[in-house]
N, C-alpha and C positions, 0 to 999 in steps of 0.2 A: 505494500499499500504507498509507503514512504516512496517508495522508486516512481510511483504513479505521481507523487506530487512535488517531490522535490528533485528527482532523478533527473539525467538527461533525455531519457525516452519517456518521459511525463511532463508534467505540466510546468516542470523549473519555477517553482514557486519559491520565493526569495523573503518570505513573512510569515513566521507562527505565532500565533496567540495561545498561549498557556495559561490556565486559570490557577490561580493562588488558591489552594483547596479544590473542594469536589464542586465540579459543575453538575448541570442535568443530566451529564451523561456519563457521568463516574460510575466506575461498577462498584462500588461500594460509597457508605455515607463516613466520611471522617473529617476531622479537623487537624490543624497543627499543633494544638494545646489543648485537650480537654480535661485539663487539670483546674477543676474550680478555684478561682481566686488567684490564679498565677498572673497577676499585673505587671510581674518581672519577665514573663514568658520563658522561665527557666526550664520548663519543660516542652519546649517549643520544637519541634523535628518535624524534617521534610523525608525522613524513614519511609514513610508512605508512596513516597514518588520515586524511589530507586529502583523500584522493580520495572516499570513502564516507561513513566513520564520523561525521567532525567535520560535514560538510554534511548527514547524516541528523539527528544532533541539533539543529542550527540550524533546520532544516524541521521537525520536529516541535514544538520551542518557538514557532516561528512561526503553526504551524495552531492550536494552542491559544490562545495568544495573540491570535488572532483574535476569538475569542468570551469574552475576560477569563479563559481561564485559564492555570494554571502548571504546565510540564513539569517534575518534578525528575529529575535523573538521578543514578543510584547509579553509582557507577564501583567496577569490581570486579576486581581483579588475577588474571590468569589462570596463568601460567606464569613461570617464572624464564627470563634466558636459557641457552641452552645449554651454555655453557662453566662456569655454577655447580651443575650438575646431573652426578652421577658417570655415567650414560649417556650424555649430552652429547645428548639428545634433547628437541625441545620439546613435540611431540603425544604422546610416550609418557610414560606416569607414570613418575617419577624419583624419586630421591631426591637431596636436595638436599648438596651436600659441605658438612656444618655448620660446619666449622671456617672455610671460606672467606665462605661466606655469613653468617655470626654474626660474626666477629671483624672481617673486613675490610669489610662493606657493610652501612651500617644499612639496617634494613628501612622505614624511612620517607623515605629519599633517593629512591626511586623514585618513590613517591607524589607527592612534592613538585615534582619535575622536570617529572612526567607532568601534574599537575593546572596548573603554571604554562604549558608548553607548549600544553595545549590552550584557557586560558583567554584566550591571546592570539589564537586563531582562532574560537572560539565562546564563549557564555556559561559560565560556572563551573559545575563541579559541585556537586550540592546537598548530596553526602556520598558515602562511601566505604566500603566492606568491609574488613575484616582481611583481610591475607594469609594463605595456606593455613600450617599450622605444617610446619615441615620434621620429618621421622620420621628 
């Protein structure tokens, strides 16, 4: 499939969007830190992505590099940990607990940790989008 998207015999794409956390198409429900009250994000881990997501990024970039192209990766946040949402659900749209999320957890910290963790396992991300705005 990656050959069809990023390879010379395929569409030769040069942009990939990677969700930070589980998208609607994820094979399981997860977040990077499900330890309630972990505002320092000490339990934050990208272990879930090591099996498929990070190798997919590396492979797509490798396919494109074989013909001198670069695949830029756009990292896009998907969901907050369930303990930061009033309904406690990852996949169901929920309202962030504004006081907890705004006052106790910097919105940039998860980006920074995610980017650093992934950069040690595959090439760094080219750019990232803003997190969804809490309602």
